[in-house]
C-alpha positions in Angstrom: 95.4 -5.8 46.3 96.8 -2.6 44.8 93.9 -2.2 42.8 91.6 -2.5 45.5 93.4 0.5 47.4 93.5 2.5 44.2 90.1 1.9 43.7 89.0 2.6 47.3 91.1 5.8 47.7 92.8 6.9 50.8 91.3 4.1 53.1 92.9 0.9 53.4 90.8 -2.4 52.8 91.1 -3.2 56.6 89.9 0.4 57.7 86.9 0.0 55.3 86.0 -3.5 56.6 86.5 -2.4 60.1 84.1 0.7 59.7 81.5 -1.6 58.3 81.7 -3.8 61.2 81.6 -1.0 63.8 78.4 0.3 62.1 76.7 -3.1 62.8 78.0 -3.8 66.1 74.9 -2.9 67.9 73.6 -4.8 71.1 69.9 -4.5 71.6 68.7 -4.0 74.9 67.2 -7.3 75.8 64.6 -5.9 78.3 62.7 -3.9 75.5 60.2 -6.3 74.1 60.7 -4.8 70.7 64.0 -6.4 70.3 62.5 -9.8 71.2 60.5 -9.4 68.2 61.2 -12.2 65.4 60.6 -9.5 62.7 63.0 -7.2 64.2 65.8 -9.8 64.2 65.0 -10.9 60.5 65.4 -7.3 59.6 68.4 -6.8 61.6 70.3 -9.9 60.2 69.3 -8.8 56.6 70.7 -5.5 57.4 74.0 -6.8 58.9 74.4 -9.2 55.7 73.7 -6.0 53.4 76.4 -3.9 55.4 78.9 -6.5 55.6 78.6 -6.9 51.6 81.9 -7.3 49.6 82.5 -7.5 46.0 84.2 -10.5 44.2 87.7 -9.3 45.1 86.8 -8.7 48.7 86.3 -5.0 48.8 83.5 -3.6 51.1 80.9 -2.1 48.8 78.7 -0.3 51.2 81.3 2.2 52.8 79.8 5.2 50.7 76.3 4.4 51.8 76.9 4.4 55.5 76.2 8.3 55.8 74.8 10.6 53.6 77.1 13.0 51.8 78.1 16.2 53.7 75.5 19.0 52.5 78.2 21.7 52.1 80.5 19.5 50.2 77.8 18.2 47.9 75.1 20.3 47.6 74.3 19.0 44.1 73.3 15.7 45.6 70.5 17.1 47.7 69.1 19.4 44.8 68.9 16.2 42.7 67.9 13.5 45.2 64.2 14.0 46.4 64.3 11.4 49.0 68.2 10.9 50.2 68.7 7.7 52.3 71.8 6.1 54.0 72.2 2.7 55.8 72.6 5.0 59.1 68.9 6.1 58.4 68.0 2.4 57.8 69.6 1.2 60.9 67.6 3.8 62.8 64.6 3.0 61.4 65.2 -0.8 62.2 66.3 0.0 65.8 62.9 2.2 66.2 61.0 -0.7 64.8 59.5 1.6 61.8 59.5 -1.2 59.2 56.5 -3.4 59.1 57.5 -5.6 56.4 60.8 -7.0 54.9 59.6 -5.3 51.7 59.6 -1.9 53.5 63.2 -2.3 54.6 64.2 -3.5 51.0 62.5 -0.4 49.6 64.5 2.0 51.5 67.7 0.1 50.6 66.8 -0.1 46.8 65.9 3.9 47.0 69.3 4.4 48.5 70.9 2.6 45.7 68.6 4.1 42.9 69.8 7.5 44.3 73.4 6.3 44.0 73.0 5.1 40.6 71.1 8.2 39.3 73.6 10.7 40.9 76.9 9.0 39.7 78.1 8.1 36.5 76.9 4.4 35.3 80.9 3.4 35.2 81.9 4.7 38.7 82.4 2.4 41.4 79.7 4.0 43.8 77.2 2.9 40.9 78.6 -0.5 40.3 78.6 -0.9 44.2 74.8 0.4 44.3 73.6 -2.1 41.5 75.7 -5.2 43.5 74.1 -3.9 46.8 70.4 -3.6 45.3 70.7 -7.0 43.6 71.9 -8.6 46.8 69.3 -7.1 49.0 66.4 -8.1 46.5 67.8 -11.6 46.3 67.7 -11.6 50.4 64.2 -10.3 50.4 63.1 -12.8 47.9 64.8 -15.8 49.7 63.1 -14.4 53.0 59.7 -14.2 51.4 60.0 -17.7 49.7 61.2 -19.2 53.1 58.1 -17.5 55.1 55.6 -18.8 52.6 56.9 -22.3 52.7 56.9 -22.1 56.6 53.4 -20.6 56.9 50.8 -23.4 57.3 48.1 -23.6 55.1 44.8 -22.4 56.4 41.7 -24.6 55.3 38.3 -23.0 55.0 35.6 -24.2 57.4 33.5 -25.3 54.6 36.2 -27.6 52.9 35.9 -31.1 53.8 
């Protein structure tokens, strides 16, 4: 347990986990038809699973990705990162129904992870968390695509007998 707190800095594990769950504690307005869309539900479920991701020891891995770094504190990040992405931005795009496919959503999360891997040293906790999160989200997307393809009825051409 002391390894988790030392690795995690000033925040306690409990605070980190609570911040993750507060981030995904969103109650869609059921009156809006876009929130009744099955695709929205799939995107939201995948996002919640990603934000809730912990490492093998139970430490949340997404806290560093919830929001973009402060521009004044880390100007180099913005000089080196052409397309900064945070989970907050992804969340906003889901709510605004900006994603058309699960791969669009996966692409943004992968870009966020790639940015973190590029900017931080390979051995850093943030880089390792980014690799873990990227692999996890890609596996969720592949499982979703496989399930969708298995549940899609085969369409027969009118000429086949």
